[in-house]
N, CA, C and O atoms as a printed pandas DataFrame, in Angstrom:
     atom_number atom_name residue_name chain_id  residue_number  x_coord  y_coord  z_coord
0              1         N          MET        A               1  280.336  125.019  125.630
1              2        CA          MET        A               1  279.644  125.719  124.572
2              3         C          MET        A               1  280.620  126.177  123.483
3              4         O          MET        A               1  280.329  126.089  122.290
4              5         N          ARG        A               2  281.774  126.665  123.918
5              6        CA          ARG        A               2  282.785  127.123  122.969
6              7         C          ARG        A               2  283.295  125.952  122.121
7              8         O          ARG        A               2  283.536  126.102  120.923
8              9         N          ASN        A               3  283.455  124.798  122.750
9             10        CA          ASN        A               3  283.903  123.592  122.045
10            11         C          ASN        A               3  282.874  123.172  120.994
11            12         O          ASN        A               3  283.246  122.759  119.896
12            13         N          LEU        A               4  281.609  123.271  121.317
13            14        CA          LEU        A               4  280.544  122.922  120.374
14            15         C          LEU        A               4  280.571  123.840  119.158
15            16         O          LEU        A               4  280.411  123.381  118.027
16            17         N          LEU        A               5  280.774  125.133  119.388
17            18        CA          LEU        A               5  280.849  126.096  118.285
18            19         C          LEU        A               5  282.053  125.823  117.395
19            20         O          LEU        A               5  281.959  125.910  116.171
20            21         N          LYS        A               6  283.197  125.489  118.018
21            22        CA          LYS        A               6  284.398  125.170  117.237
22            23         C          LYS        A               6  284.171  123.938  116.361
23            24         O          LYS        A               6  284.560  123.919  115.193
24            25         N          ARG        A               7  283.541  122.912  116.932
25            26        CA          ARG        A               7  283.265  121.697  116.148
26            27         C          ARG        A               7  282.298  121.998  115.004
27            28         O          ARG        A               7  282.460  121.471  113.904
28            29         N          PHE        A               8  281.294  122.840  115.256
29            30        CA          PHE        A               8  280.326  123.175  114.219
30            31         C          PHE        A               8  280.995  123.917  113.068
31            32         O          PHE        A               8  280.732  123.617  111.903
32            33         N          LEU        A               9  281.851  124.876  113.378
33            34        CA          LEU        A               9  282.527  125.650  112.341
34            35         C          LEU        A               9  283.551  124.824  111.575
35            36         O          LEU        A               9  283.817  125.111  110.407
36            37         N          ALA        A              10  284.130  123.810  112.203
37            38        CA          ALA        A              10  285.130  122.961  111.550
38            39         C          ALA        A              10  284.510  121.827  110.747
39            40         O          ALA        A              10  285.212  121.167  109.981
40            41         N          ASP        A              11  283.217  121.587  110.902
41            42        CA          ASP        A              11  282.556  120.468  110.217
42            43         C          ASP        A              11  282.484  120.743  108.721
43            44         O          ASP        A              11  281.981  121.786  108.302
44            45         N          GLN        A              12  282.984  119.814  107.918
45            46        CA          GLN        A              12  283.007  119.945  106.462
46            47         C          GLN        A              12  282.058  118.965  105.776
47            48         O          GLN        A              12  282.125  118.808  104.557
48            49         N          ALA        A              13  281.194  118.316  106.510
49            50        CA          ALA        A              13  280.355  117.250  105.957
50            51         C          ALA        A              13  279.391  117.758  104.902
51            52         O          ALA        A              13  279.158  117.063  103.913
52            53         N          GLY        A              14  278.832  118.926  105.071
53            54        CA          GLY        A              14  277.849  119.434  104.109
54            55         C          GLY        A              14  278.464  120.082  102.894
55            56         O          GLY        A              14  277.766  120.331  101.911
56            57         N          ALA        A              15  279.762  120.366  102.931
57            58        CA          ALA        A              15  280.409  121.064  101.823
58            59         C          ALA        A              15  280.368  120.230  100.539
59            60         O          ALA        A              15  280.166  120.778   99.455
60            61         N          THR        A              16  280.553  118.941  100.648
61            62        CA          THR        A              16  280.558  118.081   99.457
62            63         C          THR        A              16  279.176  118.060   98.801
63            64         O          THR        A              16  279.070  118.100   97.575
64            65         N          ALA        A              17  278.136  117.998   99.601
65            66        CA          ALA        A              17  276.787  117.987   99.044
66            67         C          ALA        A              17  276.491  119.295   98.325
67            68         O          ALA        A              17  275.851  119.296   97.274
68            69         N          ILE        A              18  276.952  120.402   98.884
69            70        CA          ILE        A              18  276.740  121.696   98.232
70            71         C          ILE        A              18  277.513  121.760   96.925
71            72         O          ILE        A              18  276.995  122.272   95.932
72            73         N          GLU        A              19  278.727  121.258   96.901
73            74        CA          GLU        A              19  279.522  121.251   95.673
74            75         C          GLU        A              19  278.851  120.409   94.590
75            76         O          GLU        A              19  278.783  120.824   93.433
76            77         N          TYR        A              20  278.358  119.231   94.962
77            78        CA          TYR        A              20  277.660  118.396   93.982
78            79         C          TYR        A              20  276.398  119.087   93.475
79            80         O          TYR        A              20  276.058  118.970   92.298
80            81         N          GLY        A              21  275.713  119.795   94.343
81            82        CA          GLY        A              21  274.531  120.542   93.921
82            83         C          GLY        A              21  274.876  121.631   92.921
83            84         O          GLY        A              21  274.154  121.825   91.943
84            85         N          LEU        A              22  275.972  122.345   93.155
85            86        CA          LEU        A              22  276.399  123.389   92.218
86            87         C          LEU        A              22  276.817  122.798   90.873
87            88         O          LEU        A              22  276.527  123.369   89.822
88            89         N          ILE        A              23  277.492  121.664   90.908
89            90        CA          ILE        A              23  277.885  121.005   89.652
90            91         C          ILE        A              23  276.646  120.567   88.882
91            92         O          ILE        A              23  276.573  120.757   87.668
92            93         N          ALA        A              24  275.671  119.983   89.575
93            94        CA          ALA        A              24  274.439  119.553   88.907
94            95         C          ALA        A              24  273.684  120.739   88.326
95            96         O          ALA        A              24  273.116  120.639   87.239
96            97         N          ALA        A              25  273.673  121.855   89.034
97            98        CA          ALA        A              25  273.000  123.053   88.519
98            99         C          ALA        A              25  273.700  123.572   87.266
99           100         O          ALA        A              25  273.042  123.990   86.313
100          101         N          GLY        A              26  275.021  123.547   87.265
101          102        CA          GLY        A              26  275.772  123.987   86.084
102          103         C          GLY        A              26  275.511  123.102   84.877
103          104         O          GLY        A              26  275.348  123.597   83.761
104          105         N          ILE        A              27  275.471  121.797   85.097
105          106        CA          ILE        A              27  275.194  120.871   84.006
106          107         C          ILE        A              27  273.779  121.075   83.486
107          108         O          ILE        A              27  273.546  121.029   82.278
108          109         N          ALA        A              28  272.833  121.299   84.396
109          110        CA          ALA        A              28  271.448  121.528   83.984
110          111         C          ALA        A              28  271.330  122.791   83.138
111          112         O          ALA        A              28  270.599  122.801   82.147
112          113         N          LEU        A              29  272.032  123.845   83.511
113          114        CA          LEU        A              29  271.998  125.083   82.719
114          115         C          LEU        A              29  272.596  124.863   81.326
115          116         O          LEU        A              29  272.084  125.390   80.339
116          117         N          ALA        A              30  273.666  124.094   81.250
117          118        CA          ALA        A              30  274.275  123.805   79.951
118          119         C          ALA        A              30  273.318  123.000   79.069
119          120         O          ALA        A              30  273.209  123.266   77.873
120          121         N          ILE        A              31  272.635  122.031   79.645
121          122        CA          ILE        A              31  271.675  121.228   78.878
122          123         C          ILE        A              31  270.514  122.094   78.403
123          124         O          ILE        A              31  270.078  121.973   77.259
124          125         N          ILE        A              32  270.012  122.964   79.272
125          126        CA          ILE        A              32  268.905  123.842   78.884
126          127         C          ILE        A              32  269.316  124.758   77.746
127          128         O          ILE        A              32  268.547  124.960   76.806
128          129         N          ALA        A              33  270.518  125.313   77.816
129          130        CA          ALA        A              33  270.994  126.194   76.748
130          131         C          ALA        A              33  271.133  125.438   75.431
131          132         O          ALA        A              33  270.763  125.953   74.376
132          133         N          ALA        A              34  271.667  124.215   75.488
133          134        CA          ALA        A              34  271.847  123.420   74.269
134          135         C          ALA        A              34  270.509  123.043   73.656
135          136         O          ALA        A              34  270.340  123.133   72.439
136          137         N          VAL        A              35  269.567  122.628   74.468
137          138        CA          VAL        A              35  268.248  122.225   73.968
138          139         C          VAL        A              35  267.505  123.440   73.406
139          140         O          VAL        A              35  266.810  123.333   72.396
140          141         N          ASN        A              36  267.652  124.575   74.052
141          142        CA          ASN        A              36  266.996  125.785   73.565
142          143         C          ASN        A              36  267.536  126.175   72.192
143          144         O          ASN        A              36  266.760  126.503   71.295
144          145         N          GLY        A              37  268.838  126.143   72.019
145          146        CA          GLY        A              37  269.431  126.458   70.720
146          147         C          GLY        A              37  269.060  125.443   69.658
147          148         O          GLY        A              37  268.783  125.814   68.518
148          149         N          LEU        A              38  269.051  124.181   70.012
149          150        CA          LEU        A              38  268.687  123.124   69.075
150          151         C          LEU        A              38  267.221  123.241   68.678
151          152         O          LEU        A              38  266.865  123.003   67.524
152          153         N          GLY        A              39  266.375  123.605   69.633
153          154        CA          GLY        A              39  264.951  123.756   69.341
154          155         C          GLY        A              39  264.690  124.873   68.352
155          156         O          GLY        A              39  263.830  124.740   67.482
156          157         N          SER        A              40  265.415  125.968   68.469
157          158        CA          SER        A              40  265.264  127.079   67.523
158          159         C          SER        A              40  265.690  126.654   66.125
159          160         O          SER        A              40  265.030  126.986   65.140
160          161         N          ASN        A              41  266.789  125.922   66.042
161          162        CA          ASN        A              41  267.259  125.455   64.729
162          163         C          ASN        A              41  266.264  124.473   64.109
163          164         O          ASN        A              41  265.983  124.551   62.913
164          165         N          LEU        A              42  265.740  123.565   64.900
165          166        CA          LEU        A              42  264.777  122.595   64.380
166          167         C          LEU        A              42  263.488  123.274   63.936
167          168         O          LEU        A              42  262.882  122.862   62.947
168          169         N          ASN        A              43  263.071  124.291   64.644
169          170        CA          ASN        A              43  261.873  125.026   64.260
170          171         C          ASN        A              43  262.071  125.651   62.878
171          172         O          ASN        A              43  261.161  125.631   62.049
172          173         N          GLY        A              44  263.252  126.202   62.633
173          174        CA          GLY        A              44  263.544  126.771   61.309
174          175         C          GLY        A              44  263.541  125.719   60.221
175          176         O          GLY        A              44  263.037  125.961   59.124
176          177         N          VAL        A              45  264.094  124.563   60.507
177          178        CA          VAL        A              45  264.137  123.477   59.529
178          179         C          VAL        A              45  262.723  122.995   59.202
179          180         O          VAL        A              45  262.383  122.819   58.032
180          181         N          PHE        A              46  261.905  122.782   60.222
181          182        CA          PHE        A              46  260.544  122.303   59.982
182          183         C          PHE        A              46  259.698  123.345   59.262
183          184         O          PHE        A              46  258.842  122.993   58.449
184          185         N          THR        A              47  259.925  124.606   59.547
185          186        CA          THR        A              47  259.214  125.664   58.834
186          187         C          THR        A              47  259.611  125.664   57.356
187          188         O          THR        A              47  258.762  125.818   56.478
188          189         N          SER        A              48  260.886  125.492   57.095
189          190        CA          SER        A              48  261.364  125.441   55.709
190          191         C          SER        A              48  260.783  124.238   54.967
191          192         O          SER        A              48  260.370  124.357   53.813
192          193         N          VAL        A              49  260.754  123.101   55.618
193          194        CA          VAL        A              49  260.187  121.896   54.991
194          195         C          VAL        A              49  258.698  122.089   54.745
195          196         O          VAL        A              49  258.185  121.713   53.692
196          197         N          ASN        A              50  258.011  122.671   55.709
197          198        CA          ASN        A              50  256.572  122.911   55.564
198          199         C          ASN        A              50  256.289  123.840   54.386
199          200         O          ASN        A              50  255.358  123.603   53.616
200          201         N          ASN        A              51  257.090  124.897   54.244
201          202        CA          ASN        A              51  256.887  125.810   53.140
202          203         C          ASN        A              51  257.208  125.162   51.796
203          204         O          ASN        A              51  256.568  125.470   50.790
204          205         N          SER        A              52  258.180  124.280   51.774
205          206        CA          SER        A              52  258.542  123.592   50.538
206          207         C          SER        A              52  257.451  122.610   50.114
207          208         O          SER        A              52  257.254  122.401   48.917
208          209         N          LEU        A              53  256.749  122.011   51.053
209          210        CA          LEU        A              53  255.724  121.028   50.721
210          211         C          LEU        A              53  254.419  121.673   50.269
211          212         O          LEU        A              53  253.579  121.009   49.662
212          213         N          LYS        A              54  254.242  122.950   50.556
213          214        CA          LYS        A              54  252.978  123.602   50.188
214          215         C          LYS        A              54  252.886  123.811   48.729
215          216         O          LYS        A              54  251.889  124.347   48.245
């Protein structure tokens, strides 16, 4: 039983998957922030164009 616990604690197989998940989450947050900022800027541009055409 003690040997099984030692092997379980020493197992590093899932660590890589967790790291890739954290990297993907970070990239997703960066994309969301960029799109959100770009969307606000585009909304201002389209509002300005709309007002100019009236």
